[in-house]
Backbone as CSV, one residue per row, in Angstrom:
resi,resn,N_x,N_y,N_z,CA_x,CA_y,CA_z,C_x,C_y,C_z
1,MET,-115.697,59.595,-46.866,-115.314,60.838,-46.202,-115.717,60.819,-44.720
2,TRP,-116.918,60.251,-44.459,-117.371,60.200,-43.072,-116.476,59.291,-42.238
3,GLU,-116.071,58.142,-42.811,-115.202,57.205,-42.106,-113.859,57.854,-41.803
4,SER,-113.320,58.588,-42.724,-112.010,59.195,-42.529,-112.051,60.346,-41.535
5,ALA,-113.233,60.918,-41.334,-113.350,62.065,-40.433,-113.539,61.649,-38.980
6,LYS,-113.816,60.363,-38.722,-114.043,59.913,-37.353,-112.756,59.996,-36.541
7,THR,-112.895,60.389,-35.265,-111.753,60.452,-34.358,-111.886,59.352,-33.306
8,VAL,-110.871,58.513,-33.225,-110.868,57.419,-32.242,-110.014,57.842,-31.060
9,ALA,-110.620,57.864,-29.883,-109.894,58.278,-28.686,-108.785,57.276,-28.365
10,PRO,-107.626,57.742,-27.949,-106.534,56.840,-27.600,-106.827,56.082,-26.312
11,THR,-106.324,54.873,-26.231,-106.476,54.077,-25.015,-105.497,54.590,-23.967
12,PRO,-105.973,54.946,-22.770,-105.068,55.495,-21.756,-104.066,54.454,-21.274
13,ASN,-102.904,54.926,-20.918,-101.879,54.038,-20.381,-102.221,53.651,-18.946
14,SER,-101.599,52.590,-18.474,-101.810,52.144,-17.105,-101.210,53.140,-16.126
15,ALA,-101.722,53.124,-14.896,-101.163,53.994,-13.856,-99.783,53.533,-13.429
16,ILE,-99.456,52.263,-13.717,-98.180,51.691,-13.305,-97.188,51.742,-14.454
17,ILE,-96.033,52.313,-14.200,-94.965,52.318,-15.199,-94.369,50.927,-15.310
18,GLN,-94.275,50.413,-16.503,-93.765,49.067,-16.723,-92.285,48.984,-16.353
19,LEU,-91.969,48.082,-15.438,-90.579,47.881,-15.053,-89.902,46.912,-16.019
20,ASP,-88.592,47.003,-16.099,-87.831,46.138,-16.991,-87.820,44.710,-16.470
21,VAL,-88.156,43.755,-17.336,-88.096,42.333,-17.006,-87.436,41.602,-18.165
22,ASP,-87.027,40.366,-17.927,-86.407,39.565,-18.979,-87.401,39.294,-20.106
23,ASP,-86.878,39.094,-21.309,-87.740,38.847,-22.465,-88.555,37.571,-22.310
24,ASN,-87.994,36.581,-21.609,-88.685,35.298,-21.442,-89.450,35.218,-20.116
25,PHE,-89.708,36.363,-19.519,-90.394,36.404,-18.222,-91.862,36.027,-18.385
26,VAL,-92.348,35.102,-17.526,-93.743,34.669,-17.549,-94.224,34.534,-16.112
27,ILE,-95.404,35.065,-15.832,-95.991,34.932,-14.496,-96.665,33.576,-14.373
28,ASN,-96.414,32.906,-13.273,-96.994,31.590,-13.019,-98.521,31.679,-13.051
29,SER,-99.153,30.803,-13.829,-100.611,30.851,-13.977,-101.324,30.534,-12.663
30,THR,-100.760,29.626,-11.867,-101.353,29.316,-10.561,-101.326,30.540,-9.662
31,HIS,-100.215,31.266,-9.723,-100.077,32.494,-8.941,-101.169,33.491,-9.326
32,LEU,-101.337,33.698,-10.605,-102.325,34.667,-11.076,-103.744,34.248,-10.708
33,ASN,-104.035,32.950,-10.786,-105.375,32.468,-10.433,-105.668,32.664,-8.952
34,MET,-104.666,32.452,-8.115,-104.854,32.650,-6.676,-105.121,34.117,-6.367
35,ILE,-104.450,35.000,-7.074,-104.681,36.434,-6.879,-106.093,36.806,-7.299
36,ARG,-106.553,36.257,-8.404,-107.898,36.573,-8.895,-108.985,36.049,-7.970
37,GLU,-108.692,35.022,-7.205,-109.683,34.438,-6.291,-109.777,35.207,-4.973
38,ASN,-108.866,36.124,-4.737,-108.865,36.911,-3.501,-108.921,38.394,-3.845
39,LYS,-110.086,38.829,-4.304,-110.220,40.201,-4.783,-110.741,41.138,-3.700
40,PHE,-110.340,42.387,-3.850,-110.760,43.463,-2.948,-111.746,44.333,-3.697
41,ASP,-112.960,44.524,-3.119,-113.992,45.266,-3.843,-114.054,46.747,-3.472
42,GLY,-113.435,47.140,-2.349,-113.406,48.546,-1.987,-114.610,49.040,-1.229
43,TYR,-115.519,48.143,-0.856,-116.690,48.574,-0.111,-116.345,48.771,1.366
44,LEU,-117.304,49.285,2.123,-117.046,49.767,3.476,-116.448,48.694,4.380
45,ARG,-116.941,47.482,4.314,-116.488,46.435,5.224,-115.166,45.790,4.796
46,ALA,-114.683,46.115,3.613,-113.433,45.524,3.127,-112.246,46.145,3.848
47,ASP,-111.312,45.323,4.287,-110.135,45.797,5.024,-108.930,45.796,4.087
48,PRO,-108.410,46.959,3.711,-107.274,47.007,2.775,-106.007,46.389,3.353
49,HIS,-105.813,46.489,4.666,-104.628,45.886,5.269,-104.669,44.361,5.161
50,ASP,-105.839,43.781,5.384,-105.980,42.333,5.228,-105.716,41.923,3.787
51,HIS,-106.181,42.745,2.850,-105.982,42.411,1.438,-104.493,42.440,1.075
52,ILE,-103.777,43.452,1.522,-102.348,43.541,1.247,-101.613,42.376,1.888
53,ARG,-101.984,42.041,3.114,-101.352,40.928,3.817,-101.560,39.616,3.054
54,GLU,-102.784,39.386,2.588,-103.080,38.172,1.842,-102.372,38.180,0.480
55,PHE,-102.352,39.334,-0.154,-101.696,39.464,-1.460,-100.212,39.119,-1.354
56,LEU,-99.537,39.678,-0.357,-98.102,39.418,-0.180,-97.839,37.971,0.221
57,ALA,-98.744,37.388,1.014,-98.574,35.989,1.409,-98.614,35.073,0.184
58,ILE,-99.512,35.376,-0.753,-99.585,34.583,-1.985,-98.338,34.811,-2.829
59,CYS,-97.911,36.067,-2.945,-96.723,36.376,-3.746,-95.481,35.685,-3.193
60,ASN,-95.384,35.558,-1.881,-94.212,34.935,-1.270,-94.143,33.436,-1.513
61,MET,-95.206,32.864,-2.019,-95.205,31.432,-2.334,-94.513,31.137,-3.660
62,PHE,-94.234,32.169,-4.438,-93.646,31.987,-5.765,-92.351,32.790,-5.867
63,ARG,-91.390,32.258,-6.610,-90.084,32.888,-6.759,-89.821,33.234,-8.224
64,TYR,-89.457,34.490,-8.450,-89.163,34.952,-9.800,-87.774,35.562,-9.905
65,GLY,-87.059,35.643,-8.826,-85.775,36.328,-8.845,-85.887,37.677,-8.167
66,GLU,-84.821,38.101,-7.518,-84.853,39.333,-6.738,-85.205,40.555,-7.586
67,THR,-84.689,40.608,-8.815,-84.909,41.791,-9.651,-86.313,41.821,-10.249
68,GLN,-87.028,40.690,-10.208,-88.338,40.626,-10.848,-89.503,40.616,-9.864
69,SER,-89.233,40.407,-8.567,-90.321,40.326,-7.587,-91.112,41.633,-7.518
70,GLU,-90.422,42.761,-7.624,-91.097,44.063,-7.606,-92.022,44.201,-8.807
71,ALA,-91.533,43.808,-9.980,-92.337,43.913,-11.198,-93.556,43.008,-11.134
72,VAL,-93.390,41.819,-10.556,-94.510,40.879,-10.462,-95.634,41.467,-9.618
73,LYS,-95.288,42.028,-8.476,-96.311,42.611,-7.601,-97.083,43.719,-8.319
74,LEU,-96.357,44.574,-9.022,-97.012,45.675,-9.719,-97.875,45.174,-10.878
75,LEU,-97.402,44.146,-11.567,-98.139,43.636,-12.723,-99.455,42.968,-12.335
76,ILE,-99.439,42.224,-11.232,-100.619,41.420,-10.915,-101.534,42.083,-9.891
77,PHE,-101.083,43.142,-9.229,-101.939,43.767,-8.215,-103.279,44.239,-8.783
78,PRO,-103.329,44.851,-9.962,-104.636,45.268,-10.506,-105.616,44.112,-10.662
79,PHE,-105.115,42.876,-10.854,-105.997,41.722,-11.010,-106.618,41.297,-9.674
80,SER,-106.131,41.874,-8.576,-106.689,41.561,-7.252,-107.781,42.545,-6.864
81,LEU,-108.139,43.461,-7.760,-109.140,44.483,-7.470,-110.390,44.269,-8.302
82,CYS,-111.522,44.695,-7.757,-112.780,44.634,-8.502,-113.722,45.726,-7.994
83,ASP,-114.791,45.950,-8.727,-115.842,46.900,-8.340,-115.262,48.291,-8.035
84,GLU,-115.547,48.836,-6.863,-115.117,50.195,-6.528,-113.598,50.334,-6.537
85,ALA,-112.920,49.308,-6.081,-111.455,49.371,-6.028,-110.857,49.399,-7.434
86,LYS,-111.422,48.640,-8.348,-110.900,48.626,-9.715,-111.184,49.971,-10.397
87,THR,-112.346,50.545,-10.112,-112.657,51.863,-10.665,-111.652,52.897,-10.168
88,TRP,-111.337,52.847,-8.884,-110.339,53.770,-8.325,-108.991,53.612,-9.033
89,PHE,-108.566,52.375,-9.231,-107.274,52.146,-9.881,-107.269,52.679,-11.306
90,ASN,-108.339,52.438,-12.033,-108.409,52.884,-13.424,-108.428,54.409,-13.555
91,GLU,-108.798,55.092,-12.477,-108.856,56.557,-12.521,-107.568,57.218,-12.037
92,LEU,-106.577,56.428,-11.650,-105.286,57.006,-11.264,-104.619,57.640,-12.479
93,ASN,-103.802,58.628,-12.242,-103.085,59.279,-13.339,-102.179,58.281,-14.053
94,GLU,-102.078,58.455,-15.345,-101.247,57.545,-16.141,-99.794,57.593,-15.684
95,GLU,-99.213,56.394,-15.576,-97.803,56.219,-15.233,-97.411,57.028,-13.980
96,SER,-98.293,57.000,-12.986,-98.021,57.729,-11.744,-97.438,56.827,-10.658
97,ILE,-97.466,55.519,-10.883,-96.951,54.555,-9.903,-95.652,53.962,-10.429
98,THR,-94.590,54.122,-9.657,-93.271,53.657,-10.118,-92.683,52.548,-9.249
99,SER,-93.304,52.235,-8.110,-92.776,51.197,-7.227,-93.916,50.533,-6.461
100,TRP,-93.635,49.347,-5.923,-94.654,48.637,-5.159,-95.036,49.407,-3.896
101,GLU,-94.050,49.995,-3.217,-94.342,50.745,-2.000,-95.253,51.933,-2.301
102,GLN,-95.040,52.575,-3.435,-95.908,53.685,-3.826,-97.323,53.189,-4.103
103,MET,-97.432,52.020,-4.735,-98.735,51.423,-5.002,-99.446,51.068,-3.697
104,ARG,-98.714,50.474,-2.777,-99.294,50.081,-1.489,-99.798,51.296,-0.715
105,ARG,-98.988,52.356,-0.674,-99.379,53.558,0.058,-100.615,54.225,-0.558
106,ALA,-100.646,54.293,-1.879,-101.801,54.899,-2.547,-103.073,54.101,-2.251
107,PHE,-102.950,52.789,-2.256,-104.089,51.901,-1.991,-104.591,52.062,-0.553
108,ILE,-103.673,52.043,0.412,-104.052,52.175,1.818,-104.651,53.552,2.093
109,ASN,-104.038,54.604,1.540,-104.540,55.960,1.775,-105.954,56.151,1.229
110,ARG,-106.257,55.444,0.152,-107.596,55.568,-0.436,-108.643,54.809,0.371
111,PHE,-108.336,53.592,0.799,-109.346,52.750,1.440,-109.197,52.649,2.954
112,PHE,-108.183,53.300,3.495,-108.055,53.428,4.945,-107.550,54.829,5.256
113,PRO,-108.374,55.855,4.956,-107.957,57.251,5.113,-107.807,57.632,6.579
114,PRO,-107.132,58.749,6.870,-106.959,59.197,8.254,-108.273,59.359,9.015
115,SER,-109.320,59.793,8.327,-110.607,59.980,9.005,-111.143,58.654,9.541
116,LEU,-110.981,57.577,8.757,-111.426,56.255,9.203,-110.559,55.775,10.357
117,PHE,-109.251,55.988,10.257,-108.337,55.604,11.322,-108.718,56.299,12.628
118,ASN,-108.972,57.602,12.573,-109.320,58.355,13.772,-110.637,57.873,14.379
119,ARG,-111.584,57.522,13.528,-112.876,57.034,14.036,-112.710,55.694,14.744
120,LEU,-111.938,54.783,14.139,-111.718,53.470,14.750,-110.950,53.590,16.059
121,LEU,-109.963,54.493,16.086,-109.182,54.686,17.305,-110.056,55.253,18.421
122,LEU,-110.961,56.162,18.075,-111.866,56.728,19.067,-112.807,55.654,19.615
123,GLU,-113.266,54.758,18.753,-114.130,53.667,19.196,-113.396,52.753,20.171
124,ILE,-112.103,52.538,19.924,-111.305,51.703,20.841,-111.171,52.390,22.187
125,ARG,-110.853,53.667,22.172,-110.665,54.409,23.433,-111.967,54.497,24.230
126,ASN,-113.117,54.476,23.543,-114.420,54.548,24.210,-115.046,53.166,24.396
127,PHE,-114.223,52.133,24.341,-114.735,50.762,24.448,-115.520,50.564,25.743
128,SER,-116.656,49.864,25.641,-117.443,49.512,26.818,-118.157,48.187,26.559
129,GLN,-118.345,47.452,27.620,-118.997,46.148,27.521,-120.459,46.317,27.148
130,LEU,-120.937,45.485,26.226,-122.321,45.552,25.792,-123.230,44.841,26.781
131,VAL,-124.514,45.119,26.697,-125.492,44.465,27.562,-125.508,42.967,27.270
132,CYS,-125.430,42.162,28.316,-125.448,40.693,28.211,-124.234,40.137,27.466
133,GLU,-123.185,40.931,27.334,-121.971,40.454,26.670,-121.042,39.831,27.705
134,SER,-120.557,38.636,27.424,-119.670,37.950,28.359,-118.290,38.580,28.341
135,LEU,-117.501,38.251,29.356,-116.133,38.746,29.436,-115.321,38.301,28.230
136,THR,-115.474,37.043,27.856,-114.738,36.503,26.708,-115.125,37.200,25.417
137,ASP,-116.418,37.377,25.198,-116.876,38.036,23.970,-116.425,39.489,23.911
138,ALA,-116.397,40.154,25.073,-115.940,41.543,25.106,-114.460,41.633,24.721
139,TRP,-113.641,40.709,25.225,-112.217,40.707,24.898,-111.986,40.416,23.415
140,LEU,-112.726,39.466,22.875,-112.594,39.138,21.452,-113.024,40.312,20.581
141,ARG,-114.052,41.035,21.016,-114.525,42.184,20.242,-113.487,43.299,20.239
142,LEU,-112.855,43.540,21.389,-111.824,44.577,21.436,-110.634,44.194,20.561
143,LYS,-110.240,42.934,20.574,-109.118,42.504,19.748,-109.450,42.648,18.270
144,SER,-110.697,42.397,17.911,-111.115,42.587,16.523,-111.043,44.062,16.144
145,MET,-111.432,44.952,17.044,-111.351,46.392,16.798,-109.900,46.829,16.616
146,LEU,-108.999,46.246,17.388,-107.580,46.587,17.286,-107.006,46.135,15.948
147,ARG,-107.424,44.965,15.496,-106.924,44.465,14.207,-107.368,45.360,13.058
148,LYS,-108.574,45.884,13.135,-109.086,46.743,12.069,-108.415,48.109,12.059
149,CYS,-107.889,48.530,13.218,-107.254,49.845,13.317,-105.738,49.680,13.253
150,GLN,-105.240,49.314,12.064,-103.812,49.077,11.880,-103.018,50.344,12.197
151,GLY,-101.919,50.158,12.948,-101.077,51.291,13.295,-101.628,52.124,14.428
152,HIS,-102.469,51.531,15.286,-103.075,52.297,16.378,-102.041,52.798,17.387
153,GLY,-100.908,52.112,17.527,-99.842,52.577,18.395,-100.101,52.413,19.877
154,LEU,-101.158,51.703,20.264,-101.470,51.505,21.672,-100.595,50.401,22.263
155,THR,-100.043,50.649,23.436,-99.243,49.636,24.111,-100.166,48.593,24.744
156,LYS,-99.589,47.463,25.135,-100.386,46.436,25.799,-100.974,46.961,27.099
157,GLY,-100.186,47.771,27.803,-100.686,48.353,29.042,-101.891,49.235,28.823
158,ALA,-101.844,50.060,27.784,-102.967,50.947,27.475,-104.194,50.141,27.059
159,ILE,-103.975,49.065,26.326,-105.091,48.218,25.882,-105.764,47.553,27.076
160,ILE,-104.969,47.029,28.005,-105.532,46.388,29.196,-106.300,47.397,30.036
161,GLN,-105.767,48.601,30.202,-106.456,49.645,30.947,-107.801,49.975,30.294
162,THR,-107.784,50.136,28.967,-109.009,50.456,28.233,-110.041,49.352,28.399
163,PHE,-109.587,48.107,28.297,-110.506,46.975,28.403,-111.117,46.886,29.800
164,TYR,-110.279,46.960,30.826,-110.763,46.789,32.200,-111.753,47.890,32.579
165,HIS,-111.401,49.130,32.272,-112.278,50.241,32.642,-113.543,50.296,31.788
166,GLY,-113.559,49.575,30.664,-114.753,49.516,29.827,-115.724,48.433,30.253
167,LEU,-115.318,47.590,31.205,-116.188,46.520,31.685,-117.161,47.039,32.740
168,GLU,-118.293,46.361,32.863,-119.231,46.670,33.939,-118.599,46.273,35.276
169,GLU,-119.015,46.945,36.345,-118.412,46.678,37.659,-118.517,45.217,38.082
170,PRO,-119.664,44.540,37.905,-119.723,43.114,38.273,-118.716,42.269,37.497
171,THR,-118.536,42.596,36.213,-117.574,41.852,35.408,-116.150,42.131,35.871
172,GLN,-115.870,43.374,36.264,-114.555,43.694,36.812,-114.281,42.863,38.061
173,GLY,-115.296,42.736,38.900,-115.134,41.939,40.113,-114.865,40.486,39.812
174,ILE,-115.606,39.925,38.850,-115.389,38.533,38.452,-113.978,38.355,37.903
175,LEU,-113.522,39.318,37.117,-112.186,39.246,36.533,-111.123,39.287,37.627
176,ASP,-111.306,40.142,38.618,-110.344,40.234,39.719,-110.277,38.921,40.499
177,VAL,-111.445,38.347,40.798,-111.480,37.092,41.557,-110.842,35.964,40.758
178,THR,-111.180,35.884,39.479,-110.632,34.829,38.630,-109.128,34.953,38.481
179,ALA,-108.640,36.185,38.444,-107.204,36.425,38.284,-106.437,36.260,39.588
180,GLY,-107.161,36.039,40.696,-106.504,35.849,41.975,-106.016,37.136,42.605
181,GLY,-106.650,38.235,42.299,-106.263,39.540,42.837,-106.694,40.634,41.885
182,ILE,-106.284,41.853,42.174,-106.642,42.961,41.290,-106.002,42.749,39.925
183,PHE,-106.834,42.684,38.921,-106.370,42.319,37.579,-105.347,43.318,37.043
184,LEU,-105.555,44.598,37.338,-104.658,45.621,36.805,-103.269,45.581,37.439
185,TYR,-103.102,44.798,38.510,-101.787,44.666,39.114,-100.884,43.725,38.318
186,LYS,-101.474,42.966,37.424,-100.686,42.080,36.572,-99.909,42.902,35.555
187,SER,-98.801,42.346,35.067,-98.071,43.003,33.991,-98.897,42.909,32.713
188,PRO,-98.680,43.811,31.752,-99.452,43.732,30.499,-99.356,42.370,29.812
189,ASN,-98.163,41.773,29.796,-98.007,40.457,29.169,-98.798,39.395,29.918
190,GLN,-98.756,39.440,31.257,-99.511,38.475,32.046,-101.012,38.652,31.839
191,ALA,-101.464,39.889,31.769,-102.886,40.166,31.573,-103.360,39.652,30.216
192,PHE,-102.566,39.911,29.176,-102.909,39.420,27.841,-102.986,37.899,27.835
193,GLN,-101.982,37.256,28.436,-101.939,35.794,28.447,-103.117,35.228,29.226
194,PHE,-103.472,35.866,30.326,-104.601,35.404,31.131,-105.897,35.457,30.332
195,LEU,-106.142,36.556,29.649,-107.377,36.702,28.876,-107.415,35.741,27.696
196,ASP,-106.284,35.573,27.013,-106.243,34.644,25.883,-106.429,33.201,26.345
197,ASP,-105.852,32.847,27.507,-106.038,31.501,28.043,-107.495,31.256,28.412
198,LYS,-108.145,32.297,28.931,-109.564,32.173,29.290,-110.417,31.936,28.052
199,VAL,-110.075,32.613,26.960,-110.803,32.419,25.704,-110.607,30.999,25.199
200,LEU,-109.363,30.523,25.213,-109.082,29.166,24.744,-109.803,28.134,25.597
201,PHE,-109.829,28.366,26.911,-110.494,27.422,27.811,-111.986,27.349,27.522
202,GLU,-112.614,28.501,27.349,-114.055,28.516,27.106,-114.414,27.921,25.755
203,HIS,-113.532,28.093,24.785,-113.793,27.502,23.466,-113.538,26.001,23.471
204,ASP,-112.603,25.562,24.307,-112.244,24.150,24.347,-113.198,23.353,25.227
205,TRP,-113.802,23.985,26.222,-114.630,23.271,27.189,-115.835,22.581,26.557
206,PRO,-116.608,23.246,25.670,-117.756,22.555,25.059,-117.347,21.306,24.288
207,ILE,-116.162,21.338,23.648,-115.699,20.172,22.894,-115.366,19.029,23.839
208,LYS,-114.655,19.368,24.934,-114.325,18.338,25.919,-115.586,17.762,26.540
209,SER,-116.533,18.645,26.872,-117.776,18.200,27.488,-118.546,17.271,26.558
210,LYS,-118.558,17.606,25.275,-119.267,16.778,24.295,-118.617,15.415,24.164
211,ASN,-117.276,15.385,24.148,-116.557,14.121,24.039,-116.782,13.247,25.268
212,GLU,-116.800,13.889,26.457,-117.047,13.139,27.677,-118.438,12.521,27.639
213,HIS,-119.415,13.294,27.192,-120.787,12.803,27.096,-120.869,11.642,26.120
214,HIS,-120.124,11.730,25.027,-120.148,10.673,24.019,-119.561,9.390,24.584
215,ARG,-118.453,9.509,25.335,-117.821,8.319,25.900,-118.725,7.655,26.940
216,LYS,-119.423,8.467,27.751,-120.320,7.907,28.739,-121.476,7.183,28.067
217,SER,-121.984,7.728,26.984,-123.089,7.105,26.280,-122.683,5.747,25.732
218,VAL,-121.480,5.682,25.178,-120.986,4.411,24.643,-120.831,3.398,25.756
219,PHE,-120.339,3.820,26.917,-120.119,2.936,28.053,-121.433,2.305,28.515
220,PHE,-122.474,3.130,28.675,-123.749,2.609,29.134,-124.375,1.692,28.086
221,ALA,-124.144,1.997,26.806,-124.689,1.149,25.756,-124.062,-0.232,25.821
222,ASP,-122.743,-0.286,26.024,-122.065,-1.585,26.114,-122.552,-2.350,27.332
223,GLU,-122.791,-1.644,28.441,-123.201,-2.271,29.677,-124.589,-2.890,29.523
224,SER,-125.465,-2.176,28.808,-126.827,-2.687,28.625,-126.820,-3.914,27.731
225,ASP,-125.888,-3.982,26.776,-125.810,-5.137,25.909,-125.392,-6.386,26.661
226,SER,-124.571,-6.190,27.707,-124.068,-7.338,28.459,-125.088,-7.791,29.508
227,ASN,-126.140,-6.997,29.758,-127.170,-7.378,30.731,-128.539,-7.325,30.062
228,ASN,-128.773,-8.225,29.093,-130.008,-8.171,28.322,-131.228,-8.455,29.185
229,ASP,-131.087,-9.267,30.255,-132.257,-9.614,31.079,-132.732,-8.410,31.865
230,ASN,-131.808,-7.524,32.224,-132.180,-6.382,33.055,-132.246,-5.076,32.290
231,SER,-132.116,-5.154,30.984,-132.069,-3.899,30.207,-133.437,-3.249,30.225
């Protein structure tokens, strides 16, 4: 009597409505493993836009047919989530997601809410060079801030203005001299290219310098071998 009186709670349905697929449809195991290796945990430092970008890049490596690509994304997306993000997904209303775009929007709205967007945009507008921060490091930091604030809507001209006015006066002077004139007189495209070229040059210079040093060392070593009496 006690066994028959027990009530077993029903298992809730998934938040995603199952789309129609062929009876012989199978998801590639390599595809699924790659998705599982790139999980989004939902914590503060996790970037949902980067996760979606990576998720779609992996999905584009596999072909299932035009009518099945939508179903594949919806089926495997939950396997790309863990920790806080998986808890959020499991708490969505049953059968509330009917398309990939709806899933993407719900995910972005949860982990990149308007309040976070506004805070990141304000940080960009208030950009300023840090103490002892080089020109190159300041530019790289601003570009990183822009990448995190997806959809910021700032033009290249506005970005260059923000960057230049956020620099210390001595750094502004160095930038003007290096650019061969007032930096802000350059077009936005020219300014971007100039700063990116400067970054590439500074990153490439230590490698070139090291290689030059290595070649000189080899040269002197060979020379000493040929003059054993005077070595």
